[in-house]
C-alpha positions as CSV (number, residue, x, y, z in Angstrom):
1,X,0.3,-0.2,-0.4
2,X,1.4,3.4,-1.0
3,X,1.4,5.9,1.9
4,X,-0.9,8.9,1.4
5,X,1.8,11.5,1.0
6,X,3.3,9.2,-2.0
7,X,0.4,9.1,-3.5
8,X,-0.1,12.7,-3.8
9,X,3.7,12.8,-5.0
10,X,3.0,10.6,-7.4
11,X,-0.3,12.4,-8.6
12,X,1.3,15.6,-8.8
13,X,3.6,14.3,-11.3
14,X,1.1,12.7,-13.6
15,X,-0.6,16.3,-13.7
16,X,2.5,17.8,-14.7
17,X,3.6,15.0,-16.9
18,X,0.1,16.2,-18.8
19,X,0.6,19.8,-18.5
20,X,4.1,19.1,-20.5
21,X,1.8,17.0,-23.3
22,X,-0.8,19.3,-23.6
23,X,1.4,22.7,-24.2
24,X,4.8,21.7,-25.6
25,X,5.9,22.4,-29.1
26,X,9.4,20.8,-31.4
27,X,10.3,23.7,-33.0
28,X,13.6,23.8,-35.0
29,X,14.6,26.2,-32.6
30,X,16.4,25.1,-29.5
31,X,17.7,28.4,-28.2
32,X,21.3,27.2,-29.9
33,X,22.9,28.6,-33.3
34,X,22.2,31.8,-35.3
35,X,19.1,32.8,-37.9
36,X,20.1,34.4,-40.9
37,X,17.5,35.8,-43.3
38,X,17.6,36.9,-46.8
39,X,14.8,38.6,-47.9
40,X,14.0,40.8,-51.6
41,X,11.2,43.5,-51.3
42,X,13.6,46.1,-54.1
43,X,11.9,43.9,-56.8
44,X,8.5,42.5,-58.3
45,X,6.4,42.5,-55.3
46,X,6.3,44.6,-51.9
47,X,5.5,41.8,-49.1
48,X,8.6,42.3,-47.2
49,X,8.5,46.1,-46.9
50,X,6.2,44.4,-44.4
51,X,7.5,41.1,-43.5
52,X,11.0,42.3,-42.7
53,X,10.0,44.2,-39.8
54,X,7.7,42.1,-38.2
55,X,10.4,39.4,-38.4
56,X,12.4,41.6,-36.4
57,X,9.9,42.6,-33.9
58,X,8.9,38.8,-33.5
59,X,12.6,37.8,-33.5
60,X,13.1,40.2,-30.8
61,X,9.7,39.2,-28.8
62,X,11.5,36.0,-27.9
63,X,14.9,37.7,-26.8
64,X,16.8,36.1,-29.7
65,X,18.4,40.0,-31.3
66,X,22.0,38.3,-30.1
67,X,21.1,35.4,-32.5
68,X,20.7,37.1,-35.5
69,X,24.0,38.0,-37.0
70,X,23.5,39.1,-40.6
71,X,20.0,40.2,-42.6
72,X,19.9,40.6,-46.2
73,X,17.8,42.8,-47.9
74,X,16.7,43.7,-51.3
75,X,18.6,40.3,-52.7
76,X,16.7,40.4,-55.7
77,X,20.5,41.3,-57.1
78,X,19.5,41.5,-60.5
79,X,17.8,45.6,-60.0
80,X,15.2,47.3,-58.0
81,X,12.9,49.7,-59.1
82,X,11.8,48.4,-62.6
83,X,8.3,46.8,-62.1
84,X,6.7,48.7,-59.2
85,X,6.9,51.7,-59.0
86,X,7.1,52.4,-55.4
87,X,5.0,54.6,-52.7
88,X,4.8,58.5,-52.5
89,X,7.7,58.3,-54.5
90,X,9.4,56.4,-52.6
91,X,11.0,53.6,-54.1
92,X,10.9,50.1,-53.5
93,X,15.2,50.2,-53.1
94,X,14.1,52.8,-50.7
95,X,11.1,51.6,-49.2
96,X,13.0,48.4,-48.1
97,X,16.4,50.2,-46.8
98,X,13.8,51.7,-44.5
99,X,12.1,48.4,-43.4
100,X,15.0,46.6,-42.9
101,X,17.4,49.5,-41.1
102,X,15.4,51.3,-39.5
103,X,13.7,48.0,-37.7
104,X,17.1,47.1,-36.3
105,X,17.1,50.1,-34.7
106,X,13.3,50.1,-33.4
107,X,13.7,46.6,-32.4
108,X,17.3,46.0,-30.5
109,X,19.2,44.7,-33.2
110,X,22.6,46.4,-32.1
111,X,25.2,43.7,-33.5
112,X,23.4,42.4,-36.3
113,X,24.8,43.5,-39.8
114,X,22.1,44.7,-42.2
115,X,23.6,44.0,-45.7
116,X,22.3,45.2,-48.7
117,X,22.4,42.3,-51.6
118,X,21.4,44.3,-54.5
119,X,24.4,47.6,-54.0
120,X,27.1,44.5,-53.9
121,X,26.1,40.3,-54.1
122,X,29.9,39.3,-53.1
123,X,29.5,40.9,-50.1
124,X,26.2,38.9,-49.5
125,X,27.5,35.9,-50.5
126,X,30.7,36.1,-48.2
127,X,28.6,37.3,-45.5
128,X,26.7,34.1,-45.4
129,X,29.3,32.0,-46.4
130,X,31.0,32.6,-43.1
131,X,28.4,32.1,-41.4
132,X,27.7,28.7,-43.1
133,X,31.3,28.4,-41.8
134,X,30.8,28.7,-38.4
135,X,28.0,26.1,-37.9
136,X,28.8,23.0,-35.6
137,X,26.1,20.5,-34.3
138,X,26.0,22.7,-31.4
139,X,25.8,25.8,-32.9
140,X,23.7,25.4,-36.0
141,X,22.2,27.8,-38.9
142,X,18.5,28.6,-39.5
143,X,18.1,30.1,-43.2
144,X,14.9,31.7,-43.6
145,X,14.3,32.2,-47.4
146,X,12.2,35.5,-47.9
147,X,13.1,36.5,-51.6
148,X,14.9,34.4,-54.5
149,X,17.5,31.6,-53.3
150,X,20.4,33.7,-55.2
151,X,22.3,35.0,-52.4
152,X,21.4,31.3,-50.3
153,X,22.6,29.2,-52.9
154,X,25.9,31.0,-54.1
155,X,26.8,31.5,-50.5
156,X,26.6,27.4,-49.4
157,X,28.3,26.8,-52.4
158,X,30.9,28.7,-51.7
159,X,31.4,27.3,-47.8
160,X,33.0,24.5,-45.9
161,X,31.4,21.4,-47.1
162,X,31.8,19.8,-44.1
163,X,29.8,22.6,-42.4
164,X,26.9,21.9,-44.8
165,X,25.2,19.6,-42.1
166,X,24.6,21.8,-39.5
167,X,22.1,24.6,-41.4
168,X,19.1,23.9,-42.5
169,X,17.2,26.2,-45.0
170,X,13.6,27.4,-44.5
171,X,11.0,28.1,-47.1
172,X,8.2,27.6,-48.4
173,X,6.5,25.2,-51.4
174,X,5.3,28.8,-53.2
175,X,7.4,28.7,-56.2
176,X,8.2,32.0,-56.6
177,X,11.0,32.5,-54.2
178,X,12.4,29.0,-55.0
179,X,12.8,29.2,-58.6
180,X,12.5,32.7,-59.7
181,X,16.5,32.8,-60.5
182,X,15.3,30.9,-63.4
183,X,12.7,32.0,-64.3
184,X,12.3,35.6,-65.1
185,X,9.5,37.0,-66.2
186,X,10.1,40.6,-66.9
187,X,11.1,41.9,-70.2
188,X,14.2,43.9,-68.8
189,X,15.2,40.9,-66.8
190,X,17.6,38.2,-68.3
191,X,19.4,36.2,-65.2
192,X,19.6,32.7,-64.2
193,X,20.7,31.4,-60.6
194,X,20.5,29.4,-57.3
195,X,16.8,27.4,-56.9
196,X,15.9,25.4,-54.5
197,X,16.0,22.4,-56.7
198,X,19.6,22.9,-57.5
199,X,20.5,23.9,-53.9
200,X,18.8,20.3,-52.8
201,X,20.3,18.4,-55.8
202,X,23.7,19.6,-55.1
203,X,23.9,20.0,-51.4
204,X,21.1,17.7,-49.5
205,X,23.4,14.5,-50.2
206,X,25.6,12.9,-47.9
207,X,28.2,13.8,-50.4
208,X,27.4,17.4,-51.4
209,X,27.2,18.1,-47.3
210,X,24.0,16.7,-46.3
211,X,22.1,20.5,-46.0
212,X,18.6,20.2,-44.7
213,X,15.9,21.7,-46.5
214,X,12.5,22.7,-44.7
215,X,9.5,23.3,-47.1
216,X,6.5,24.6,-45.3
217,X,3.2,25.2,-46.3
218,X,1.9,29.0,-47.9
219,X,1.9,31.6,-45.6
220,X,-0.3,33.5,-47.4
221,X,-3.4,32.1,-45.8
222,X,-2.6,33.0,-42.3
223,X,-0.6,36.4,-42.7
224,X,-1.9,37.9,-45.7
225,X,-4.7,39.1,-44.1
226,X,-7.2,42.6,-44.1
227,X,-5.2,45.4,-42.1
228,X,-7.8,45.2,-39.8
229,X,-6.7,42.1,-38.3
230,X,-3.6,43.7,-37.8
231,X,-4.9,47.0,-36.0
232,X,-3.9,45.9,-32.8
233,X,-0.4,47.0,-33.5
234,X,-1.7,50.4,-32.8
235,X,-4.1,49.5,-30.5
236,X,-2.6,47.2,-27.7
237,X,-1.9,48.3,-24.7
238,X,1.4,45.9,-25.0
239,X,2.6,48.6,-27.0
240,X,4.0,50.9,-24.1
241,X,5.4,48.0,-22.6
242,X,9.4,49.5,-21.4
243,X,10.5,46.4,-23.3
244,X,10.0,47.8,-26.7
245,X,11.3,51.3,-28.0
246,X,9.1,54.1,-28.0
247,X,7.1,54.7,-30.7
248,X,8.1,50.6,-32.5
249,X,4.9,49.2,-32.6
250,X,3.3,52.4,-34.4
251,X,6.4,52.3,-36.9
252,X,5.7,48.7,-37.6
253,X,1.6,49.7,-38.1
254,X,2.8,51.9,-40.8
255,X,5.1,49.7,-42.5
256,X,2.3,47.0,-42.3
257,X,0.7,49.5,-44.0
258,X,3.1,50.0,-46.3
259,X,2.1,46.5,-48.2
260,X,-1.6,46.5,-48.3
261,X,-2.9,44.5,-51.3
262,X,-6.6,44.3,-52.7
263,X,-8.1,40.9,-52.1
264,X,-11.0,39.0,-52.3
265,X,-14.6,39.8,-54.5
266,X,-14.7,43.9,-54.1
267,X,-10.8,44.4,-54.6
268,X,-11.8,47.8,-53.7
269,X,-12.5,47.5,-50.6
270,X,-10.8,44.4,-48.9
271,X,-7.1,45.4,-48.7
272,X,-4.4,43.0,-47.0
273,X,-1.2,42.7,-44.9
274,X,0.9,40.8,-46.5
275,X,3.9,40.1,-44.1
276,X,3.6,36.9,-45.0
277,X,7.1,35.6,-45.2
278,X,7.4,36.4,-41.3
279,X,5.4,32.8,-40.9
280,X,8.3,31.2,-41.7
281,X,10.0,32.8,-38.8
282,X,7.6,32.2,-37.0
283,X,7.4,28.7,-37.8
284,X,11.4,28.2,-36.8
285,X,10.8,29.5,-33.3
286,X,7.7,27.9,-32.2
287,X,6.6,25.1,-35.0
288,X,3.6,26.8,-35.6
289,X,2.5,26.9,-39.7
290,X,-0.6,28.1,-39.6
291,X,0.3,31.5,-38.1
292,X,-2.1,34.2,-37.8
293,X,-1.9,38.1,-37.2
294,X,-3.6,37.0,-34.0
295,X,-0.6,35.0,-33.1
296,X,2.0,37.0,-33.7
297,X,0.3,39.2,-31.3
298,X,0.4,36.2,-28.6
299,X,4.0,36.4,-29.4
300,X,4.8,40.0,-28.9
301,X,2.8,40.7,-25.8
302,X,4.6,39.8,-23.3
303,X,8.2,39.1,-24.2
304,X,10.4,36.4,-23.5
305,X,13.2,38.3,-22.7
306,X,11.3,39.8,-19.7
307,X,9.3,36.4,-18.5
308,X,12.1,34.9,-15.7
309,X,11.4,31.4,-15.1
310,X,9.6,30.8,-11.8
311,X,10.6,29.1,-8.6
312,X,7.7,26.4,-7.2
313,X,7.8,28.1,-3.9
314,X,4.6,27.1,-2.6
315,X,4.2,23.1,-3.0
316,X,1.0,23.0,-1.5
317,X,-1.9,21.4,-4.4
318,X,-2.7,25.3,-4.6
319,X,0.4,26.5,-5.2
320,X,1.4,24.0,-7.9
321,X,-1.7,24.9,-9.9
322,X,-0.9,28.6,-9.2
323,X,2.7,27.6,-10.7
324,X,1.1,25.7,-13.3
325,X,-1.1,28.7,-14.7
326,X,1.8,31.1,-14.5
327,X,3.8,28.6,-17.0
328,X,1.2,28.5,-19.3
329,X,0.5,32.1,-19.5
330,X,4.6,32.5,-20.1
331,X,3.9,30.1,-23.1
332,X,7.0,28.1,-21.4
333,X,8.0,24.2,-21.0
334,X,8.2,22.1,-18.4
335,X,11.0,19.3,-19.2
336,X,10.7,15.9,-18.2
337,X,12.6,12.4,-18.4
338,X,10.6,9.1,-18.4
339,X,12.6,6.0,-16.9
340,X,10.5,3.2,-16.8
341,X,12.6,1.1,-19.8
342,X,12.7,-2.1,-17.1
343,X,11.8,-3.2,-13.8
344,X,14.7,-2.1,-13.0
345,X,13.9,0.6,-11.5
346,X,17.4,1.8,-10.4
347,X,19.6,1.1,-13.4
348,X,16.6,2.7,-15.2
349,X,17.0,6.6,-12.9
350,X,20.7,5.8,-13.2
351,X,20.8,5.7,-17.4
352,X,17.9,7.9,-18.1
353,X,17.7,10.6,-15.1
354,X,21.0,10.2,-13.0
355,X,22.9,10.6,-16.1
356,X,21.3,14.1,-17.3
357,X,21.9,15.6,-14.2
358,X,25.8,14.2,-14.8
359,X,26.3,15.8,-18.0
360,X,24.5,19.1,-17.1
361,X,24.2,19.7,-13.7
362,X,20.7,20.2,-13.4
363,X,17.9,17.4,-13.2
364,X,14.5,17.5,-15.3
365,X,11.7,19.2,-13.4
366,X,9.8,15.8,-14.0
367,X,10.2,12.5,-13.4
368,X,8.3,9.8,-14.8
369,X,8.1,6.5,-13.1
370,X,6.5,2.8,-13.8
371,X,2.9,2.3,-11.7
372,X,2.4,-0.9,-12.6
373,X,3.4,-1.6,-16.2
374,X,5.7,-4.4,-15.0
375,X,4.5,-6.7,-12.6
376,X,7.4,-7.4,-10.6
377,X,8.2,-3.8,-10.1
378,X,9.5,-2.8,-6.9
379,X,7.0,-0.2,-5.8
380,X,8.7,0.3,-3.0
381,X,11.8,1.4,-4.4
382,X,9.8,3.3,-7.3
383,X,8.0,5.3,-4.5
384,X,11.2,6.7,-2.9
385,X,12.7,7.9,-6.2
386,X,9.4,9.9,-7.0
387,X,9.9,11.3,-3.4
388,X,13.5,12.3,-3.5
389,X,12.8,13.9,-6.7
390,X,10.3,15.7,-4.9
391,X,12.2,16.7,-1.8
392,X,14.7,18.1,-4.6
393,X,12.9,21.4,-5.7
394,X,14.1,21.4,-8.8
395,X,11.2,23.5,-9.7
């Protein structure tokens, strides 16, 4: 028979495990490594006038400015300002410069190098090549495709082939960015270059370096939306959060509105902000490939950099529930480890649980134990391990 206190402990552990399963996600981003974005905006479409500042705002909300060493913009290296006339006399080239450079200042990217690729493609190629060459298992590189992949392909081709396996390229199934280098479609364009298929065929195989390419669904459905769905950017009280620079949300809203496009049956009425390329950044950081303006708000209204890791000081039932609510509100995750491969409780604990402490100096918050799956398990020893972990108060 399990003593009453031990029953309570086991129930609490089970509750915590269920919370983790319900709210944890498995994004590609696990805290280590670097992010590089390569966006156009200087020719053809003007979605990146909005997507670039929103991407910067999202990265800042996660407190990851220091993880963005390079932001490449205007990466349509074959020319600017031909197809799109610009707005109010401001050319696409200048519009994109405003979105990137001012966006970096507004959201605290003090160490990021913002590189205008169309000005000098070689600088962009070499900067991204160096980032690839710095990549290791513990310092991977994630490249966000937000424009033609010419710069990305050329940089990867110049990089150390042994480093490519630590690089992940994230794009969507939309064709344009992935193929435009080889598919110019206006009379003034005559160019060819890297496409996503060329990159995949040459560098994804083991002999090519093993680069990883992730294609998610088009982000247009969720993030190319009527401007009113983004109105929170100028109205939300969190715009005054001291974490953000004063006026940064107002500036962001104005940049978002620069991308408005007539959409829907009544093209003169239903104007949509197109920040769709920001969805790839959101996917990297959260694992969510169905982001919406509302989801962006949820990310920005409570910056991760502000959220302290909560401690479970009140270990009563009420205290545990309050703790769980705080974790959920902070969009944080409780880590755990299951230890029930065999009936040998001690061996399982040493192999799967104690080994984590031996390697990192920290125990997982949750300990999962077998409570009857094996007929010959030592329940007294199982309960002792549970109680000992509870007493460690690691969370």
